N, C-alpha and C positions, 0 to 999 in steps of 0.2 A: 672221149669228151665227157663218156661215164663214170672211165676207169678213171683219167686225169684226177677225180672231182673227187672219186673217195681215199686217190690219194690223199691228195690234200688233208682234206675232213679225217684220216686217218692220222695225217702229220702235225695238226694245229692241234688233236685230242693229246697227242705225246706229247705237245707245248706250253697246251693249259695244267697234265695232271705235273710235269717237272714246276712250272711257277711255283701248282698249290702247295707240292714239295719241300721247295723250298722256301716261300710261306712257311710252310708248321718249323719248318727246322731255325727261318730265325724269330720264334715264338721260345723256343729251348733252352739254357742253359746246364752244360756239364756245371753241379755243388757238387766241391769235399768237404765236411763234411770237420767242420771245429769240435774242438774238448768244449761238453759244455750246450752242444747243439741237440736237437730232438726234433722232432717234423712242422710243429709248430715254434720253432722259435726260428728255422730256415724260413718256412714262408711268413711269418714276421718282415727278416733281413730283407727278403728279396719280393716282400707289397704284397706276398701275392698273397687272394683267398682262402680260409682255414677250408672250407671248402671244399678249395683245389687241391690241397692234398691226398685224398682218395683217389686222382690221379694219380698221383707222386707218386703211390703206393702204384699202380695200377703198368706205369712206362718201369716200373724197377724191379715186380719181381719177379726176376731171379736171385736182384742183388740185396732190396730188403726182406730177406726170412723175417723176422718182428722188427714192425713197427715203431717194436719201441727200446729198438739197441741198438743204433749207430753207431758204429764204430770208425775213431777220427785217422780222415786219408780218403773213407770210406765217398764214391764217386758214384753222384750222381745224376741223374736231368728229369729237374722241376721248367715248366712251362707254362710262360710269364703271360701277359695278359694280351 
C-alpha cells in the first residue's frame, strides 16, 4: 500500500509539473522583429510592462547580444502577462 501511495504521489507530481510548464508556455509568444522595432516599441505593441523588458533579455540572452541592436526577422521570446 505504501508503494502504491508513493507511485501515485510521483505521478501526481509529474502531472502538476507538466500542467505548470504548459501554463507557462501559453504565456510566451515568439515575436519576429520588424523594421523600426526596439524593445520598448515591442513592449508597447504587445501591451507588456516596460519593466518586463529585463525578462525579455533574460529569456533571449543567446539571441539578443546588444539590446540596442535588434535585427529585422530576428525572433525573440516574449512573456505575456
